C-alpha positions as CSV (number, residue, x, y, z in Angstrom):
1,X,-7.4,31.2,-37.0
2,X,-7.7,28.9,-34.1
3,X,-5.1,28.8,-32.0
4,X,-4.4,25.6,-30.1
5,X,-3.7,26.2,-26.1
6,X,-0.6,24.4,-25.0
7,X,-1.5,22.1,-22.2
8,X,-0.5,23.2,-18.7
9,X,0.9,20.7,-16.3
10,X,0.9,20.6,-12.6
11,X,2.9,21.1,-9.4
12,X,3.0,19.0,-6.3
13,X,4.9,19.1,-3.5
14,X,4.3,15.6,-1.8
15,X,5.1,14.5,1.8
16,X,6.5,11.0,1.8
17,X,6.2,10.1,5.4
18,X,8.5,8.9,7.9
19,X,10.1,6.2,5.5
20,X,7.8,3.2,5.5
21,X,6.2,3.1,1.8
22,X,2.7,2.0,3.2
23,X,2.6,5.1,5.0
24,X,2.3,7.0,1.6
25,X,-1.3,8.6,1.6
26,X,-3.5,7.7,-1.1
27,X,-3.3,11.2,-2.5
28,X,0.4,11.1,-2.4
29,X,0.3,7.7,-4.5
30,X,-1.8,9.1,-6.9
31,X,0.2,12.2,-7.8
32,X,3.4,10.3,-8.1
33,X,1.7,7.7,-10.6
34,X,0.6,10.4,-12.7
35,X,4.0,12.7,-12.3
36,X,6.3,12.7,-15.7
37,X,9.1,14.4,-13.5
38,X,10.2,13.6,-9.9
39,X,12.5,15.4,-8.0
40,X,13.4,14.0,-4.3
41,X,15.2,15.2,-1.3
42,X,18.1,13.3,0.4
43,X,16.2,12.2,3.4
44,X,13.5,10.0,1.1
45,X,15.1,6.3,1.7
46,X,15.9,4.6,-1.4
47,X,13.5,1.6,0.0
48,X,10.4,4.2,-0.6
49,X,11.8,5.3,-4.0
50,X,12.3,1.8,-5.3
51,X,8.5,1.4,-4.8
52,X,7.5,4.8,-6.3
53,X,9.7,3.8,-9.2
54,X,7.9,0.7,-9.7
55,X,4.4,1.9,-9.8
56,X,5.2,5.3,-11.7
57,X,4.7,5.7,-15.6
58,X,7.5,4.0,-17.6
59,X,8.7,7.3,-19.2
60,X,8.9,9.3,-15.6
61,X,12.4,11.1,-14.8
62,X,13.7,10.6,-11.5
63,X,16.2,13.2,-10.0
64,X,17.9,14.3,-6.7
65,X,17.1,17.7,-5.7
66,X,19.9,20.3,-5.8
67,X,20.7,23.7,-5.2
68,X,18.9,26.2,-3.3
69,X,15.1,26.6,-3.0
70,X,14.9,29.3,-5.7
71,X,16.4,26.4,-8.2
72,X,14.3,23.9,-7.1
73,X,11.2,25.9,-7.8
74,X,12.6,27.3,-11.4
75,X,13.0,23.7,-12.3
76,X,9.4,22.9,-11.4
77,X,7.8,25.9,-13.1
78,X,9.9,24.9,-16.1
79,X,8.4,21.7,-16.2
80,X,4.8,22.7,-15.7
81,X,5.0,25.5,-18.4
82,X,6.1,22.9,-20.8
83,X,2.9,20.5,-19.9
84,X,4.3,18.1,-17.2
85,X,2.9,17.1,-14.3
86,X,6.1,17.8,-11.6
87,X,6.7,16.7,-8.1
88,X,8.7,17.6,-5.4
89,X,8.9,14.7,-3.0
90,X,10.3,15.2,0.5
91,X,10.7,13.4,3.9
92,X,8.0,13.7,6.4
93,X,5.5,16.6,5.5
94,X,6.1,19.6,3.2
95,X,5.7,22.3,5.5
96,X,7.9,20.8,8.2
97,X,10.7,21.8,6.0
98,X,11.7,25.5,6.0
99,X,13.2,25.2,2.4
100,X,9.9,23.6,0.7
101,X,7.9,26.5,2.3
102,X,10.2,28.9,0.2
103,X,9.6,26.7,-2.9
104,X,5.7,26.8,-2.4
105,X,6.1,30.5,-1.8
106,X,8.0,30.9,-5.3
107,X,5.7,28.7,-7.2
108,X,2.6,30.5,-5.6
109,X,3.7,33.8,-6.9
110,X,3.3,32.5,-10.7
111,X,0.1,31.3,-12.7
112,X,1.1,27.4,-12.1
113,X,-1.2,25.1,-10.4
114,X,-0.2,23.7,-7.5
115,X,-0.9,21.6,-4.6
116,X,0.8,20.2,-1.3
117,X,0.2,16.8,-0.2
118,X,0.5,16.4,3.5
119,X,2.4,13.7,4.7
120,X,3.3,12.1,8.2
121,X,6.0,13.8,10.0
122,X,9.1,12.1,10.3
123,X,9.6,12.8,14.2
124,X,6.3,11.9,15.1
125,X,5.8,9.2,13.0
126,X,9.0,7.4,14.0
127,X,8.1,8.3,17.6
128,X,5.2,6.1,17.2
129,X,7.0,3.1,15.3
130,X,9.7,3.2,18.1
131,X,6.7,3.0,20.6
132,X,7.3,6.1,22.4
133,X,3.8,8.2,22.8
134,X,3.8,11.6,23.0
135,X,1.2,12.9,25.5
136,X,0.3,15.8,27.3
137,X,1.6,19.2,25.8
138,X,3.7,18.1,22.8
139,X,6.3,19.4,20.3
140,X,7.3,17.0,16.8
141,X,9.2,18.7,14.5
142,X,11.6,18.1,11.6
143,X,14.6,20.1,11.9
144,X,16.9,21.2,9.3
145,X,18.9,23.6,11.2
146,X,19.6,22.8,14.6
147,X,21.0,26.5,15.2
148,X,17.4,27.7,14.9
149,X,16.0,26.1,17.6
150,X,14.7,27.6,20.7
151,X,15.9,25.2,23.3
152,X,14.1,27.1,26.2
153,X,10.6,26.8,24.6
154,X,11.8,22.8,23.5
155,X,12.8,22.6,27.5
156,X,9.3,23.8,28.8
157,X,7.8,21.2,26.2
158,X,9.7,18.2,28.0
159,X,8.3,19.7,31.3
160,X,4.7,19.8,30.4
161,X,4.5,16.3,27.9
162,X,7.0,15.1,25.5
163,X,9.5,16.2,22.8
164,X,10.2,14.4,19.3
165,X,12.6,15.7,17.3
166,X,14.0,14.5,13.7
167,X,17.8,15.7,13.3
168,X,21.2,14.7,11.6
169,X,23.0,12.2,13.9
170,X,25.9,14.6,13.6
171,X,23.5,17.2,15.6
172,X,22.7,15.2,18.5
173,X,25.6,16.8,20.9
174,X,24.4,20.2,20.0
175,X,20.5,19.4,21.1
176,X,22.3,17.6,24.1
177,X,24.2,20.8,25.1
178,X,21.1,23.0,24.3
179,X,18.5,20.9,26.4
180,X,21.3,21.1,29.5
181,X,21.8,24.8,29.3
182,X,18.0,25.7,29.1
183,X,17.4,23.6,32.3
184,X,16.5,20.0,31.3
185,X,17.3,17.7,34.4
186,X,20.0,15.3,32.8
187,X,18.4,12.1,34.0
188,X,15.3,12.6,31.8
189,X,14.8,9.6,29.7
190,X,15.7,9.8,26.2
191,X,15.4,7.7,23.0
192,X,17.1,7.7,19.4
193,X,15.8,6.1,16.7
194,X,18.0,5.4,13.4
195,X,16.7,4.0,10.2
196,X,13.2,5.1,11.3
197,X,10.2,2.9,10.1
198,X,12.6,1.0,8.0
199,X,13.7,-2.7,8.2
200,X,16.6,-2.2,10.4
201,X,15.0,0.5,12.6
202,X,16.9,0.5,15.9
203,X,16.2,2.3,19.4
204,X,18.4,3.1,22.2
205,X,17.2,4.5,25.5
206,X,19.0,6.7,28.0
207,X,18.9,9.9,29.6
208,X,19.7,13.7,28.5
209,X,23.0,13.0,29.9
210,X,24.4,10.1,28.1
211,X,22.4,9.7,25.0
212,X,24.8,11.0,22.6
213,X,27.3,8.1,23.6
214,X,24.9,5.5,23.7
215,X,24.0,7.0,20.0
216,X,27.3,6.6,18.5
217,X,27.2,4.4,15.2
218,X,23.9,6.4,14.2
219,X,24.2,7.8,10.9
220,X,21.9,10.1,8.6
221,X,18.8,11.1,10.2
222,X,17.5,10.2,13.4
223,X,14.8,11.0,15.9
224,X,15.2,12.2,19.0
225,X,12.2,11.5,21.6
226,X,12.6,13.1,25.0
227,X,10.4,13.2,28.0
228,X,7.7,10.6,30.1
229,X,6.8,8.7,26.8
230,X,10.3,7.1,26.7
231,X,9.5,5.1,29.8
232,X,6.6,3.5,28.4
233,X,8.7,2.5,25.1
234,X,9.2,-1.1,26.8
235,X,5.5,-1.8,26.7
236,X,4.5,-0.1,23.6
237,X,7.0,-0.9,21.2
238,X,5.6,-2.7,18.5
239,X,7.5,-2.3,15.5
240,X,10.9,-3.6,16.9
241,X,8.8,-6.4,18.5
242,X,7.4,-8.3,15.7
243,X,8.3,-11.9,16.1
244,X,10.8,-11.9,13.0
245,X,12.3,-8.6,13.3
246,X,15.6,-8.4,12.1
247,X,16.0,-11.8,11.1
248,X,17.4,-12.5,7.2
249,X,15.2,-15.0,5.8
250,X,16.1,-17.0,2.7
251,X,13.2,-17.5,0.0
252,X,14.3,-20.3,-2.4
253,X,11.2,-20.0,-5.0
254,X,10.3,-19.1,-8.3
255,X,10.9,-15.3,-9.0
256,X,6.6,-15.4,-9.8
257,X,5.9,-17.1,-6.5
258,X,8.3,-15.6,-3.9
259,X,6.4,-12.1,-3.7
260,X,3.4,-13.6,-1.4
261,X,5.8,-15.4,1.1
262,X,8.0,-12.2,1.4
263,X,5.3,-10.0,1.8
264,X,4.1,-12.1,5.0
265,X,7.6,-12.3,6.2
266,X,8.0,-8.5,6.1
267,X,4.6,-8.0,7.7
268,X,6.1,-10.1,11.1
269,X,9.7,-8.0,10.3
270,X,11.8,-10.4,8.7
271,X,14.0,-9.3,5.8
272,X,13.5,-11.5,3.1
273,X,16.1,-12.2,0.4
274,X,14.5,-13.8,-2.8
275,X,16.5,-16.4,-4.5
276,X,15.2,-18.3,-7.6
277,X,16.0,-21.9,-7.4
278,X,13.6,-23.1,-10.0
279,X,12.4,-21.5,-13.5
280,X,9.4,-22.6,-15.1
281,X,9.2,-23.3,-18.8
282,X,6.8,-24.8,-21.2
283,X,6.6,-28.6,-22.1
284,X,9.2,-29.4,-24.5
285,X,6.3,-30.9,-27.0
286,X,3.1,-29.4,-26.3
287,X,0.7,-31.9,-27.8
288,X,-0.2,-33.4,-24.9
289,X,-1.6,-30.3,-23.5
290,X,-3.4,-29.5,-26.6
291,X,-5.1,-32.9,-26.6
292,X,-5.8,-31.9,-23.0
293,X,-7.4,-28.6,-23.4
294,X,-9.4,-30.5,-26.5
295,X,-10.5,-33.0,-24.0
296,X,-11.9,-30.6,-21.6
297,X,-13.9,-28.5,-23.8
298,X,-15.3,-31.8,-25.5
299,X,-16.6,-33.4,-22.2
300,X,-13.8,-35.9,-22.0
301,X,-13.1,-35.3,-18.4
302,X,-15.0,-35.7,-15.0
303,X,-12.5,-34.0,-13.0
304,X,-9.2,-31.7,-13.0
305,X,-6.8,-32.0,-10.5
306,X,-4.4,-29.3,-9.7
307,X,-1.5,-30.0,-7.5
308,X,0.3,-26.5,-8.0
309,X,-0.5,-22.8,-9.0
310,X,1.8,-23.0,-12.1
311,X,-0.6,-26.2,-13.1
312,X,-3.4,-23.6,-13.0
313,X,-1.1,-20.9,-15.0
314,X,-0.2,-23.5,-17.6
315,X,-3.9,-24.4,-18.1
316,X,-5.2,-21.0,-18.5
317,X,-2.3,-19.9,-20.8
318,X,-3.2,-22.5,-23.0
319,X,-7.0,-21.8,-22.7
320,X,-6.2,-18.1,-23.5
321,X,-4.1,-19.0,-26.7
322,X,-7.4,-20.6,-27.9
323,X,-9.6,-17.9,-26.8
324,X,-11.4,-20.0,-24.3
325,X,-12.3,-19.1,-20.9
326,X,-13.8,-20.5,-17.4
327,X,-17.4,-21.1,-19.2
328,X,-15.4,-23.8,-21.0
329,X,-15.1,-25.8,-17.9
330,X,-18.9,-26.0,-17.4
331,X,-19.6,-29.7,-16.1
332,X,-15.8,-30.1,-15.2
333,X,-15.2,-30.8,-11.4
334,X,-12.0,-29.4,-9.9
335,X,-10.1,-30.5,-7.3
336,X,-6.9,-28.7,-5.6
337,X,-4.2,-29.9,-3.4
338,X,-4.5,-27.2,-1.1
339,X,-5.6,-23.2,-0.7
340,X,-3.0,-21.6,-2.6
341,X,-3.6,-23.8,-5.6
342,X,-7.5,-23.0,-4.9
343,X,-7.0,-19.1,-4.5
344,X,-5.3,-19.6,-8.1
345,X,-8.6,-21.4,-9.7
346,X,-10.7,-19.0,-7.9
347,X,-8.9,-16.0,-9.3
348,X,-10.1,-17.1,-12.6
349,X,-13.8,-17.4,-11.4
350,X,-14.1,-21.0,-10.8
351,X,-14.9,-22.4,-7.1
352,X,-13.5,-25.8,-6.8
353,X,-15.3,-28.9,-5.6
354,X,-12.8,-30.5,-3.3
355,X,-9.8,-29.2,-1.0
356,X,-8.4,-31.3,1.4
357,X,-9.7,-30.5,4.8
358,X,-6.8,-32.0,6.4
359,X,-3.3,-32.7,5.2
360,X,-2.8,-30.5,2.1
361,X,-0.7,-33.2,-0.1
362,X,-1.4,-35.6,-2.5
363,X,-1.8,-38.5,0.2
364,X,-4.7,-35.6,1.9
365,X,-6.6,-35.2,-1.4
366,X,-6.2,-39.2,-2.0
367,X,-8.0,-39.5,1.4
368,X,-10.8,-37.6,0.4
369,X,-11.2,-38.4,-3.3
370,X,-14.0,-40.4,-3.9
371,X,-13.8,-44.0,-6.1
372,X,-15.1,-44.2,-9.8
373,X,-18.9,-45.0,-9.4
374,X,-19.7,-46.2,-12.9
375,X,-23.4,-45.4,-12.5
376,X,-22.6,-41.9,-10.8
377,X,-19.9,-41.2,-13.0
378,X,-20.4,-41.6,-16.4
379,X,-17.4,-40.1,-17.4
380,X,-14.7,-41.9,-15.6
381,X,-11.5,-40.1,-16.8
382,X,-9.5,-37.2,-14.5
383,X,-6.8,-34.9,-16.0
384,X,-3.9,-34.6,-14.1
385,X,-1.8,-31.4,-15.2
386,X,1.7,-31.3,-13.5
387,X,5.4,-30.6,-13.7
388,X,7.8,-33.0,-15.2
389,X,9.5,-33.9,-11.8
390,X,6.3,-35.0,-10.1
391,X,6.0,-38.2,-8.1
392,X,3.5,-40.9,-9.2
393,X,1.8,-40.9,-5.9
394,X,-1.4,-39.0,-7.0
395,X,-2.0,-40.7,-10.2
396,X,-1.3,-44.0,-8.9
397,X,-3.5,-43.6,-6.1
398,X,-6.4,-42.1,-8.6
399,X,-6.1,-45.3,-10.5
400,X,-6.5,-47.8,-7.5
401,X,-10.0,-45.7,-7.1
402,X,-10.9,-46.8,-10.6
403,X,-10.2,-43.2,-12.5
404,X,-8.4,-43.1,-15.7
405,X,-6.1,-40.8,-15.5
406,X,-4.0,-38.7,-18.4
407,X,-1.2,-37.2,-16.6
408,X,0.0,-34.4,-18.7
409,X,3.2,-32.6,-18.2
410,X,1.9,-28.9,-18.2
411,X,5.4,-27.4,-17.4
412,X,8.9,-28.0,-16.7
413,X,10.6,-26.9,-13.8
414,X,14.3,-26.3,-14.4
415,X,17.3,-25.6,-11.8
416,X,17.7,-21.6,-12.0
417,X,21.2,-19.9,-12.5
418,X,23.5,-19.8,-9.3
419,X,22.9,-16.6,-7.5
420,X,25.5,-14.0,-7.0
421,X,28.7,-14.9,-5.0
422,X,27.9,-12.8,-2.0
423,X,24.7,-14.5,-1.8
424,X,26.4,-18.2,-1.7
425,X,28.5,-17.3,0.6
426,X,26.0,-16.0,3.2
427,X,24.0,-19.2,2.7
428,X,27.2,-21.3,3.6
429,X,28.7,-19.2,6.4
430,X,25.1,-18.5,8.3
431,X,24.4,-15.1,7.2
432,X,20.6,-16.1,6.9
433,X,18.9,-16.5,10.1
434,X,16.4,-18.9,8.4
435,X,15.4,-20.3,5.2
436,X,12.0,-21.7,4.3
437,X,11.6,-24.6,1.9
438,X,8.4,-25.1,0.1
439,X,9.1,-28.0,-1.9
440,X,11.7,-31.3,-2.4
441,X,12.8,-29.4,-5.3
442,X,13.5,-25.9,-3.7
443,X,15.9,-28.0,-1.4
444,X,17.5,-30.1,-3.7
445,X,18.2,-27.1,-6.2
446,X,19.3,-24.6,-3.6
447,X,21.8,-26.9,-2.4
448,X,22.8,-27.8,-6.2
449,X,23.1,-24.3,-7.1
450,X,24.5,-22.5,-3.8
451,X,25.5,-24.7,-1.3
452,X,23.9,-26.0,1.9
453,X,22.6,-23.6,4.4
454,X,24.9,-23.3,7.3
455,X,23.9,-25.3,10.6
456,X,23.0,-22.5,12.7
457,X,20.4,-21.3,10.2
458,X,17.0,-22.0,11.1
459,X,15.4,-24.7,8.4
460,X,11.3,-24.2,7.8
461,X,9.9,-26.9,5.5
462,X,6.0,-26.6,4.2
463,X,5.5,-30.5,4.4
464,X,6.5,-34.2,5.1
465,X,7.9,-34.8,1.9
466,X,9.8,-31.4,1.9
467,X,11.0,-32.4,5.6
468,X,12.3,-36.0,4.2
469,X,14.2,-34.5,1.5
470,X,15.7,-31.7,3.6
471,X,16.8,-34.6,6.0
472,X,18.4,-36.4,3.2
473,X,20.4,-33.8,2.2
474,X,21.7,-33.5,5.8
475,X,19.8,-30.5,6.7
476,X,18.1,-30.6,10.5
477,X,14.4,-29.5,10.3
478,X,13.4,-27.1,13.1
479,X,10.0,-25.8,11.6
480,X,7.0,-27.6,10.0
481,X,3.6,-26.4,10.3
482,X,0.5,-28.7,10.8
483,X,-1.0,-27.5,7.4
484,X,1.0,-27.2,4.0
485,X,0.8,-23.5,3.2
486,X,2.8,-20.6,2.6
487,X,0.8,-18.6,5.6
488,X,0.9,-21.6,7.9
489,X,4.8,-21.8,7.0
490,X,5.7,-18.3,8.2
491,X,3.0,-18.5,10.6
492,X,5.1,-21.5,12.0
493,X,8.6,-19.7,11.6
494,X,7.1,-16.5,13.7
495,X,5.9,-18.9,16.5
496,X,9.5,-20.4,16.4
497,X,10.9,-17.1,16.6
498,X,8.6,-16.1,19.9
499,X,9.1,-19.2,21.6
500,X,12.9,-19.0,21.2
501,X,12.7,-15.4,22.6
502,X,11.3,-17.0,25.7
503,X,13.3,-19.3,26.2
504,X,16.5,-17.1,25.9
505,X,14.8,-14.5,28.1
506,X,14.6,-17.4,30.8
507,X,18.0,-18.4,30.9
508,X,20.8,-16.9,32.9
509,X,22.9,-14.7,31.6
510,X,26.0,-17.0,31.6
511,X,23.9,-19.8,30.2
512,X,22.8,-17.4,27.3
513,X,26.4,-16.3,26.6
514,X,26.9,-20.2,26.1
515,X,23.7,-21.0,24.2
516,X,24.0,-22.5,20.8
517,X,21.2,-20.9,19.7
518,X,21.8,-18.1,16.9
519,X,20.2,-15.4,15.2
520,X,19.2,-12.0,16.0
521,X,16.6,-13.2,18.7
522,X,19.7,-14.8,20.8
523,X,21.9,-11.7,19.7
524,X,19.6,-9.5,21.6
525,X,20.4,-11.4,24.8
526,X,24.3,-11.2,24.5
């Protein structure tokens, strides 16, 4: 009789790092994605857990760690014996926590397979994000119980170099008293950082004598840096000095398109808020698109002109319905209104023949589109798959150049549902520092579903047509990039923020207080 061996699961103790999801190691990511059960500590930020949940298996179970180390270890061992892969996710590095070390010891006494995945320590990682180097002989520790600290050893570390401690904000007074009692000079520089590596990270610098008062209002886990490295923060701080750091930016785009813009904004330090203003739906009658796809396969068209990513997606979805692929575009030239649209085409394995080198708009494309030549162009028809609300500029211009144009509705744009009341209130009351408009329809629809942005909100538009529409609705246009693309739009807003900061820094204090300039850049100088 053959016995079936019961599958055995694995246990992983995974370091989440100091908080920024981007600092998860590849090995940590793989362990989490493969997990059936994830137990997480209270020190792991919710923003990181959101990223992990989004990438984990759909049936993975997430729960907070509760009880003493022995309770957590028993749960992990039970899961492994049931054939499940279990992960204990902890802030910083697993071996930076005495409680986790005890869990590992308990698991090691069994036959369970386990591993420990290192993570960047919270104290050391946040010190780097705060721009505080830890030169010379240094000490960095994630402290669970301040009562266990050897303050004489810490004082010696400060005397020889620098110190970084991750502690609860409520323990700062005890740390101050311990350092002073151990002989640390009260004038020694101290930095206290809250929400380390997060979107709202904030660092205050003072001295051993005064850092508790300077850190009033900080809650949860904070990182304390002490020593000579604190004095270099003015030159080395990078996370909090990014151009758009702390700016709340409204991103009114379709849900599918907002992600790329939000990622670029986050790279500059902004806090994007995506508010879908447009929903994309199929055309009411699909007959036009059916004929267009058949015409592409039959060689009816010399060119296909794409004016948006949505148009590219609509055509390829129709191709997929009929079992077609990029090979059926053979012999057809493709023109794209801009780089974003061209990237969408390239994603399907096709290189566009024409992208405007200058202004990326209908006019820019027409300026470079050759007139129809009966000898060189035996096929004289152009397919123009677009939105139902698109302007006639491009179709009319191609017709003037001698081309026959099939102007086909590839998709419909409809106004999205209004955002929640708190978002609408923030839009109208100046709760957003900037809003980025990528089309005239985003302007019209945002105003329609949520109202006009407040006068102090910086308005950035992608191109001249969008600027015209914004002006028609009574908005002041502050930023417009030289080229109409999402990367250039975000770059232009970042450059505007830098310019604003420099102007404010040059103002006398009294003039700053009276300045009409708003936003987090202004607030930092008040």
